[in-house]
Structure formats: C-alpha cells, structure tokens
C-alpha positions in Angstrom: 0.0 0.0 0.0 1.2 3.5 -0.7 0.5 6.9 0.9 0.9 10.4 -0.6 3.9 12.4 0.6 4.0 16.1 -0.2 7.2 18.1 0.2 9.3 20.9 -1.2 12.8 20.5 -2.6 15.4 22.9 -3.9 15.1 23.8 -7.6 18.5 22.2 -8.2 17.4 19.0 -6.6 14.3 18.9 -8.8 16.4 19.5 -11.9 18.6 16.5 -10.9 15.6 14.3 -10.2 14.0 15.2 -13.5 17.3 14.3 -15.3 17.6 11.0 -13.5 13.9 10.1 -14.2 14.3 10.9 -17.9 17.8 9.4 -18.4 17.2 6.2 -16.6 13.4 5.7 -17.0 12.8 5.7 -13.3 9.7 7.2 -11.7 9.8 10.0 -9.1 8.1 7.7 -6.7 10.7 4.9 -7.1 13.6 7.3 -6.7 12.1 9.0 -3.6 11.2 5.6 -2.0 14.7 4.2 -2.5 16.4 7.4 -1.3 14.3 7.5 1.8 14.9 3.8 2.5 18.6 4.2 2.2 18.6 7.2 4.6 16.4 5.4 7.1 18.7 2.3 7.0 21.8 4.5 7.4 20.3 5.9 10.7 19.1 2.5 11.9 15.5 3.4 11.9 13.6 0.1 12.6 11.6 -1.4 9.8 7.8 -1.1 9.8 5.3 -4.0 9.3 3.0 -4.0 6.2 0.5 -1.9 8.2 3.1 0.8 8.9 3.7 0.0 12.6 7.1 0.0 14.2 7.5 -2.5 17.0 9.6 -1.9 20.2 13.3 -2.2 19.9 
C-alpha cells in the first residue's frame, strides 16, 4: 500500500531528479522511495510492518 507524501525541494534537486527520471526511465516515486529507505537504513530506523507499525526495539 502507498500513501501520498508532499514536500518541497530545492530547484537544483528537482532538476537533478528530472534528469535521472528521464535518463534512466525511473519514476519520481521509485527514486524517492529508494532514497528514503537508504537514509532510514543509514540511521538505523527500525523497519515497519506492512500496516506501517514499528515495534519496540
């Protein structure tokens, strides 16, 4: 299941994202999802279950 995420980014970030999407045939959704997953993993944020719940550590 997916949820909508609205945010603002720098114009330069948007330009780079548009380039990546066009050059590599990615979608904005897939790029944002992978980038956020990598950041969350880097900071050891626990995984959530399919319902979006995070259990106790």
